[in-house]
Residue, then its C-alpha position, 0 to 999 in steps of 0.5 A: m643683096k635684095l630679095g628680088i635680085l637674089l630670086k632673079s639670079i636663082i631663076e636665071e641660073s635654074k633656067v641655064l641648068i634645066k636647058s643644059r645638055d649635061f643636065i638633060n643627059v644625066h637626068r633622063i632615064g634610059n633613052s627618054f627624050s633622045r628623039s624630038r617629041k611634042l614634049s621636050f625634057t625642058d618643057l616637061f620639067y618646067f611643066i612639072i615644077n609649075s603644076t598645082k594639085k589640079s588635074l593633069s589636063i587642067n594644069y597642062s592647059q593653064f601651062k600652055m596659056d601661061f607660057p605661050e612662047l614655048k609653043l606647046q602642042i596638044v598632048s594626052k594625059q597619058a603622054i604626059s604621065k609616060a614622059r614624066q617617068g623618063i625624068s629622074h627624081e635626082a633632077f629635082h634634087e639638083l635644082f633644089d640644091l642649086s637654089v639653096n646654094k645660090y641663096y647662101e652664096l649671093n645673100t649678104n644679109f644673113k640673120k644669126w643668133n649671137g653669131f651662130n646659125i640656128y638649124s632645126v631638123n624635123g621628121s614626119t611620116v607622109q603618104v606617097p602614091n600607092s604603087e608596087e614600086n613605092l611599097k617596095i622602096f618606102g614600105t607600109n604600115p597596115n591600117q585598122y582595116n588591114k589595108n597597106g598604103a605606101l608610107a615614107s619618112v621625110s626629114v627636113l633641115y631648116d634654117v630657123m633665122n633665115d626661114i629657108i629649107v636647106d635640105a630634105e630627105f625621103s626615106r623608108y618608112r620608120s627610118n632612123e631620124r638620127e641617120s637622116a639628121k647626120n645626112h643633113i649635117k653633111k649638106l652644111 
């Protein structure tokens, strides 16, 4: 299947998933998005996956210009930040898994080495936003000035021949990389 057709199919399936009531109900936290607000679950989700490293207000303004059909209202940075806390991180995992599964389901031009799939696993340490919650979840390592910053271990499963990330996992700082690799293998 040609890449353009493959990507179009993944995007269409993603849109259906993001708009589905089941997806919204499973991935909203508490009673978030249960009432009609200026920023719906779907609009906010699209905004998050479309955002760049610019400020919230610049990203939101650009998003409104790029997607006028959404008829988004003006909302404050605080409203966006608060609304983002109402979406479970598992929603992004599900969307990522959908895109990977569709890639392998629809792609007929897999590259292999001597008939074998070649995967690699790589782990690293990343800095995550420094909050009490992240310090509890991920842990820390004091720097030379005895300051604690939240750190996480990240592990990625990569299909070397087809140039695609198959799975990624964030875990507690200094987690066992072999355990992460075992978790990746379950995805294959």
